N, C-alpha and C positions, 0 to 999 in steps of 0.2 A: 845196625840196629834201630827201631823206629823211634820217636821221641820221645816216647813215654818209657822205653827201653833205658834210651839215654838219662832220662832226668832220675830213673830209678837206679842206675851206674853213678851218678855223682854221690849219691849218700851214701855209697861203699867206699870206706877205705882202700884206696888205690897200691896195688902193689908193683905196678909200671908205669911208664910214662905215657900209654896209649893202649885202647881195649883189644883183644885177642884179634887179630887178622885185619885191624883197621890200615886203612893206606888213607893218610891226608888229601886229599886232590890239590890240585896245584891253582890259587886263587892268585890273583892280582893285588885283593885284598881280602884274605882269609876272612872266613865268618865263622866266628867262635863262641861260646857261652860266653869268655871272658868279654873279649870284643864288644860283644851286646851289651855286656853290664856295664863297659865301659863308658859308653856313648850313651846307656840309659843314664846313667849317674847325672854325665853332663846335661843333658837335656831338662833333670831334674834341677840340676842346680841354677839353672838359667831359666827356667820356666813354672816349676813347681811340680812337684808330683801329679798334680789333677792335668797338666797336660800330656803326662806320659801315658799314650795308647799304642797298640800293638803299632797300628796305622801309622801314628806321629813317629815311632822309632825305627820301623822299615823305612822312612823318609830318609830319617837321621843318617840311616846307615846305606844310602843309596842303595836300595834292594826291593823286592817285593815281598809283602807277607807272607808268600808260600816259603819264601826262602827263609826267613825268620822262624817260621812253625817248624822247621826242620831241625833246628836248636831249640827253641822253647816251645813248650806243648801252650802253654796259655799265658793269661795276665799272672795268675796265682802262681805258676813257674816261674815268671820274670820276677814277682815281688820274694820269693824262698829265695833268688838268686841275689838279687840286690840285700837283702838284710844279709847274706852270708857273706858278701865280700866287706860289707861294715862290721860285721862282728870280727871276720879274720882282722881287723885293725887293731883289736882291744888288747891289750896287754894284760894277764892273768897274772895276780903276784903270787909268792908260794904261801900257801894259808897260815894263817899265828893265829891262835886263840889268843893273844894279848891284843893284837892290835886289827881284831876280825871286823870291827862296826865300819872301821877306816875301809877296809879294804874293801869291802862288801859298797860303801857309799861312792869310792873311789871308781871302782868299776860303773855305778849307773852312772857316775858323773862323767865318764870316758862315753859310755853309750850316748846320754842327753848330747854331747859334742858333737860328736858323728851325725848323731839325725839332724842338729841343728842345720848341719852344712849343706843338706841338701831339702830344703821347703815342702814339707807333709811328705814324706818319707816313711814316717812312722807310722802313718796308713797302712804301709805295707804289712808290718809287724802285727796288728791286732786281726783275731782270730786265723793267725797261722800256727798251724800245728810243728811242731819245730821237727824236721827233718833233716836239714843242710849241715853238714859235718860241724860249720864254722859254729852256727847257732848253737848245736849241742856241744861244742866245745866252751863256749862260756856258760852254757849252762851248769854243767859237769864244775867248771871251774868257782862259779856261785854255790852249788851246793857244797863242795870242798872248803868252801869258807866258812860257810853257814854250819856246817858240821863240825869244823874245828872250832867254832866259838860256844859249841856247846847246845847249839837249838837242837831240837829233837826233828827225828827225819819227815814226817809228815809236815810241823810247821815248816820246815825247810823247803821242802817241795812249793807247797802252794806261798811262801814269800818268795821265792823267785817268779811267780806267776804273776804276782803282783806288786814286784818291783817293776819287772818287764811292761806292766799294762801302765804302771803311774809314769815312767820313764815315756812310753810311747804319747801318753796322753798330754803330757806336759808339753810337749814339743808338737802334737798335734794344733794344740791349741795356740802356740806361739807363731805356725804359719798361716795360720786361719787369723790371726789378729793380727798379722802383717799384712796379709792380703787386704783386708779389709782397710787397711791404714792406706794403703796404694791406692787401693779404690774409693778412698773418701767418704766410704759408706758411715766411718764410727770415727775419726780422727780425735773426739773427744774423748773417746775411752781412754786413748794413750796420755793423754793430757792430766797429769796428776792433779794439779792447781785447779783445774776446771772441775774435774770430779770432785775433787774437797768441796769447793763453791757451792757446787749443787748440792752435798750432800749437808755440807753448812746449811743452806737454804731452806729445807725440809719442813713443814710441820713440825713442831717440838711435842705438840701436844700426840702427834700419831707415830713421831721419829725420834722419842729425845736420844735414844742411846746411841744411833747413824749420827745424829748431831756431835753427841758429845764427843763420841770415838771417831770422828770422821780423820783424823790424821792418821792414828793407829790402823783403820781400813783401807787406807791409801798407801800405806806404808810399803816399803821393800824397795832395793836397788837391786835391779840387774839378777842373779838366778838366787836370791835371797830366799825367796817363799820355797824356791825349790830344793834347797840346801835344809828348810825348818820342815817340810813337810817328809823328806829321805832321813832325816833325823829321826822326827819322831816314828815313824815305819818301821825304823830298824829297831828302835831302843820298845816299841812294843813288840814286836816278836822276839828280841832277846825276853822280855819280862814272863812271857807266855811261855 
């Protein structure tokens, strides 16, 4: 099969261990989609998603780009493989009408934690049409949870899209902020005391509310703002 045919085959349920007629080649270090994803994730964990180019990955695999393209069609295909691997690590609960809000928040929180292990990788999830079976498994599980909670099907379908987008954006912002802090471009942004001081020093005639509520505007530990926004979204979908 050519690379595009292999890609299509990955998105179909498998009834056997290998494609019909396929004979694995003997290699000292087998180059497979799984191995490619393993190495790609190591590159992202160490250097960030922006460093992950097909050439950089080929170098990490100690092979040439031509060998890599025999297994992965292009960067978009690699992105889908990466998202599939991370989604494969997510455990989905049995939908429960009584606790569905906690369940959907739990799935999103687990997704967030997976993304944050690999700086910037959530960029790969943006504008991606889900065809990977693991991505679809998570989509199916989230849909089941929302429907169990009484959310109308059309609202549930768009809710999943909104939640995926929010989690990806939150993690991408965290990666960008971390990189800026490392580069020293915006250290003060991460210093709450300094930010509070700047807000408090603004001209009162122009920024009376920013001065007055500087503490509230700069508050939030860890993922408190993520949890707040996620709950706000889920409760809003439920009311709708």
